[in-house]
C-alpha positions as CSV (number, residue, x, y, z in Angstrom):
1,M,7.2,-2.2,-15.8
2,K,8.1,-3.0,-12.2
3,L,6.3,-1.4,-9.3
4,V,7.3,-1.6,-5.6
5,S,5.2,-0.5,-2.6
6,W,6.4,-0.1,0.9
7,N,5.1,1.3,4.2
8,V,8.4,2.8,5.4
9,N,7.1,3.9,8.8
10,G,8.9,7.1,8.6
11,L,10.7,8.1,5.4
12,R,13.6,10.0,7.0
13,A,14.3,7.1,9.4
14,T,14.3,4.5,6.6
15,L,16.5,6.6,4.3
16,G,19.1,6.3,7.2
17,K,18.7,2.5,7.1
18,G,19.8,2.0,3.6
19,L,16.5,2.6,1.8
20,P,18.1,3.8,-1.5
21,E,20.4,0.8,-1.9
22,K,17.5,-1.6,-1.0
23,M,15.2,0.0,-3.6
24,D,17.9,0.1,-6.2
25,E,18.3,-3.6,-5.7
26,L,14.7,-4.2,-6.4
27,G,15.0,-2.2,-9.6
28,A,11.6,-0.5,-9.7
29,D,10.2,1.9,-12.3
30,V,7.6,3.2,-9.9
31,L,7.9,3.3,-6.1
32,C,5.0,3.8,-3.8
33,F,5.7,4.7,-0.2
34,Q,3.2,5.0,2.7
35,E,3.4,6.4,6.2
36,I,6.3,8.7,5.1
37,K,5.6,11.1,8.1
38,A,7.3,14.1,6.3
39,R,6.9,17.0,4.0
40,P,9.2,17.3,1.0
41,E,10.9,20.3,2.4
42,Q,11.9,18.2,5.4
43,V,13.8,15.7,3.4
44,A,17.0,16.7,1.7
45,D,18.2,13.6,0.0
46,L,20.1,13.2,-3.2
47,W,18.7,9.8,-4.0
48,L,15.1,11.0,-3.7
49,A,16.0,14.1,-5.8
50,S,17.4,11.7,-8.6
51,W,13.9,10.5,-9.4
52,P,12.5,12.6,-12.2
53,H,8.9,12.5,-11.1
54,A,7.7,12.7,-7.5
55,L,4.3,13.1,-6.1
56,W,4.1,13.9,-2.4
57,N,0.9,13.8,-0.4
58,P,1.8,14.6,3.3
59,A,-0.8,14.7,6.0
60,E,-1.8,18.1,7.4
61,R,-0.9,16.9,10.8
62,P,2.9,16.9,11.2
63,G,4.8,13.6,11.4
64,Y,1.8,11.5,10.6
65,S,0.7,9.3,7.6
66,G,1.5,10.6,4.1
67,V,2.2,9.0,0.8
68,L,4.8,9.5,-2.0
69,I,5.1,8.1,-5.5
70,L,8.4,8.2,-7.3
71,S,8.5,7.3,-11.0
72,K,11.0,7.0,-13.8
73,V,8.2,7.3,-16.3
74,K,6.5,10.7,-16.8
75,P,2.9,10.5,-15.8
76,L,0.2,11.9,-18.0
77,S,-1.5,13.4,-15.0
78,T,-1.5,13.3,-11.2
79,A,-4.0,13.7,-8.4
80,L,-3.9,13.9,-4.6
81,G,-6.6,12.4,-2.4
82,I,-9.9,10.9,-3.5
83,G,-11.9,14.1,-3.9
84,V,-13.8,13.8,-0.5
85,P,-12.7,16.6,1.9
86,E,-13.3,14.6,5.1
87,H,-11.0,11.9,3.8
88,D,-8.2,14.0,2.3
89,T,-6.5,15.7,5.2
90,E,-4.5,12.7,6.3
91,G,-2.4,12.3,3.1
92,R,-3.6,8.8,2.3
93,V,-3.9,8.6,-1.5
94,A,-1.8,9.8,-4.5
95,T,-2.5,8.9,-8.2
96,M,-0.4,8.9,-11.3
97,E,-1.9,8.3,-14.7
98,F,0.2,6.5,-17.3
99,D,-0.6,5.5,-20.9
100,D,-2.3,2.1,-20.0
101,F,-3.4,2.4,-16.4
102,Y,-3.6,4.5,-13.2
103,V,-1.3,3.8,-10.3
104,V,-2.9,4.6,-7.0
105,C,-0.8,4.6,-3.8
106,C,-3.0,4.1,-0.7
107,Y,-2.5,4.1,3.1
108,T,-5.8,2.9,4.5
109,P,-6.7,4.2,8.0
110,N,-6.2,1.8,10.9
111,S,-9.3,1.0,13.0
112,Q,-7.2,1.3,16.2
113,N,-7.4,-0.4,19.4
114,E,-10.8,-1.9,20.3
115,L,-11.9,-0.9,16.8
116,A,-12.4,2.7,18.0
117,R,-12.1,4.1,14.5
118,L,-14.0,1.2,12.7
119,P,-17.0,3.4,11.8
120,Y,-14.8,5.9,10.1
121,R,-12.8,3.0,8.5
122,Q,-16.0,1.7,7.0
123,E,-16.8,5.1,5.4
124,W,-13.3,5.3,4.1
125,D,-13.5,1.8,2.5
126,A,-16.7,2.8,0.7
127,A,-15.3,6.1,-0.5
128,F,-12.0,4.5,-1.7
129,R,-14.0,1.8,-3.5
130,A,-15.9,4.5,-5.2
131,Y,-12.8,6.3,-6.2
132,A,-11.1,3.3,-7.7
133,S,-14.1,2.2,-9.5
134,K,-14.6,5.7,-11.0
135,L,-11.0,5.6,-12.3
136,A,-11.5,2.2,-13.8
137,E,-14.3,3.5,-16.0
138,T,-11.6,5.4,-17.9
139,K,-8.7,2.9,-17.9
140,P,-7.5,0.0,-15.8
141,V,-6.2,0.7,-12.3
142,V,-3.3,-0.6,-10.2
143,F,-3.7,0.3,-6.5
144,C,-1.2,-0.6,-3.9
145,G,-0.1,0.1,-0.3
146,D,-0.8,-0.7,3.3
147,L,-4.5,-1.5,3.1
148,N,-4.5,-2.3,6.9
149,V,-6.5,-5.6,6.4
150,A,-5.6,-9.3,6.3
151,H,-8.3,-10.6,4.0
152,Q,-8.3,-14.3,4.7
153,E,-7.2,-16.6,7.5
154,I,-4.2,-17.6,5.3
155,D,-3.0,-14.0,5.4
156,I,-2.5,-13.9,9.2
157,A,-0.4,-16.1,11.5
158,R,-2.9,-16.1,14.4
159,P,-6.4,-15.9,12.9
160,D,-8.2,-17.5,15.8
161,T,-7.1,-14.8,18.4
162,N,-7.6,-11.8,16.1
163,H,-11.2,-11.7,14.9
164,F,-11.9,-8.6,17.0
165,S,-8.5,-7.0,16.2
166,A,-8.0,-3.9,13.9
167,G,-7.1,-5.2,10.5
168,F,-8.9,-8.6,10.9
169,S,-12.4,-7.7,12.0
170,D,-15.3,-9.1,9.9
171,E,-16.3,-5.7,8.8
172,E,-12.8,-4.8,7.4
173,R,-12.5,-8.1,5.7
174,A,-15.9,-7.7,4.2
175,G,-15.0,-4.3,3.0
176,F,-12.0,-5.7,1.2
177,T,-14.1,-8.4,-0.3
178,Q,-16.4,-5.7,-1.7
179,L,-13.5,-3.8,-3.2
180,L,-12.4,-7.0,-5.1
181,Q,-15.9,-7.6,-6.2
182,A,-15.9,-4.1,-7.7
183,G,-13.7,-5.6,-10.4
184,F,-10.2,-5.9,-8.9
185,A,-7.8,-8.7,-8.3
186,D,-5.4,-9.3,-5.3
187,T,-2.5,-10.1,-7.5
188,F,-0.3,-12.1,-4.9
189,R,-3.2,-14.3,-3.8
190,R,-4.4,-14.8,-7.4
191,L,-0.9,-16.0,-8.4
192,H,-0.2,-17.8,-5.1
193,P,-3.6,-19.1,-3.8
194,D,-2.2,-21.6,-1.4
195,T,1.0,-20.0,-0.2
196,K,1.1,-19.8,3.6
197,D,3.3,-17.8,6.0
198,A,3.6,-15.0,3.5
199,Y,3.4,-11.8,5.5
200,S,4.3,-8.1,5.0
201,W,3.9,-6.8,8.6
202,W,5.1,-7.9,11.9
203,S,4.7,-6.3,15.3
204,F,7.9,-4.9,16.9
205,R,7.0,-6.8,20.1
206,G,8.0,-10.2,21.1
207,G,10.4,-11.0,18.2
208,A,7.4,-11.4,15.9
209,R,9.4,-10.9,12.7
210,A,12.1,-13.4,13.7
211,R,9.4,-15.9,14.4
212,N,7.3,-14.8,11.3
213,V,4.2,-14.2,13.3
214,G,2.9,-11.7,10.8
215,W,0.1,-10.3,8.7
216,R,-0.3,-9.8,5.0
217,I,-1.8,-6.3,4.8
218,D,0.2,-4.8,1.9
219,Y,-1.1,-5.3,-1.5
220,F,-0.9,-4.8,-5.3
221,C,-4.5,-5.0,-6.7
222,V,-5.3,-4.6,-10.3
223,S,-8.3,-4.2,-12.6
224,E,-9.3,-7.7,-13.8
225,S,-8.4,-6.6,-17.3
226,L,-4.8,-6.2,-16.3
227,M,-4.4,-9.7,-14.8
228,P,-3.2,-11.2,-18.2
229,R,-0.3,-8.7,-18.0
230,V,0.8,-9.7,-14.4
231,K,4.1,-11.5,-14.7
232,S,4.8,-11.6,-11.0
233,A,3.6,-10.4,-7.6
234,A,6.0,-10.9,-4.7
235,I,6.6,-10.1,-1.0
236,H,10.1,-9.2,0.1
237,P,10.5,-10.1,3.8
238,D,14.3,-9.9,3.6
239,V,14.2,-6.2,3.1
240,T,14.3,-4.6,6.6
241,G,14.2,-1.0,7.9
242,S,10.5,-0.8,8.8
243,D,7.9,-3.1,10.5
244,H,6.6,-3.7,7.0
245,C,8.4,-5.1,4.0
246,P,8.1,-4.2,0.4
247,V,5.7,-5.8,-2.0
248,S,6.2,-5.8,-5.8
249,L,4.4,-6.2,-9.1
250,V,5.8,-6.8,-12.6
251,L,3.5,-6.0,-15.5
252,E,4.4,-7.1,-19.1
């Protein structure tokens, strides 16, 4: 099974930039989109409609956040959110259960300028860790998406100047460490421990993408028990249309 995750930064805009063709080229069985910024009734698209199974979780606030899972495989069950009301209004998590594992699409809150939302982000990190860990008590978990953290210095082009920036604060990095310690593996870094300059997000400013001054903040993580089935984990910087690029996972 091949899974692809992409923060599209506006589903309607990205559909107009060749999203269907780009996703068809990647050949996924399951697609996980973040920051869709739309409700299903706002998107009349034949390609989207061609997917037999779709799970939307838009934010209550119009034009903000939201996640979507598209699957060729029929899920056994589905769920929206993480079961915590104060965290479930922004459309940040959707889950599909399959025979062998859960797939969780996640768009982690950004801590914002001057880390204004860091306290909330830390609450979110603990709540999401509890959610993923609880699922893993039943069967293995694959969670993916824009997790809004560059975990290690190798995951960011300018580590020295970003230790107090949202997405690279000590607190956020520690939160991701705790998530992995709960029994999960960062598949890309596990398979490519020394690969540098591998990023999934670039600022729109200053030609950052052209110069590859980026951050790796989009992930596929799996329960440790699934690692033997991980055939590949890749980043696709050649796919444009958003300030993020897709990431993929292939399971045997």
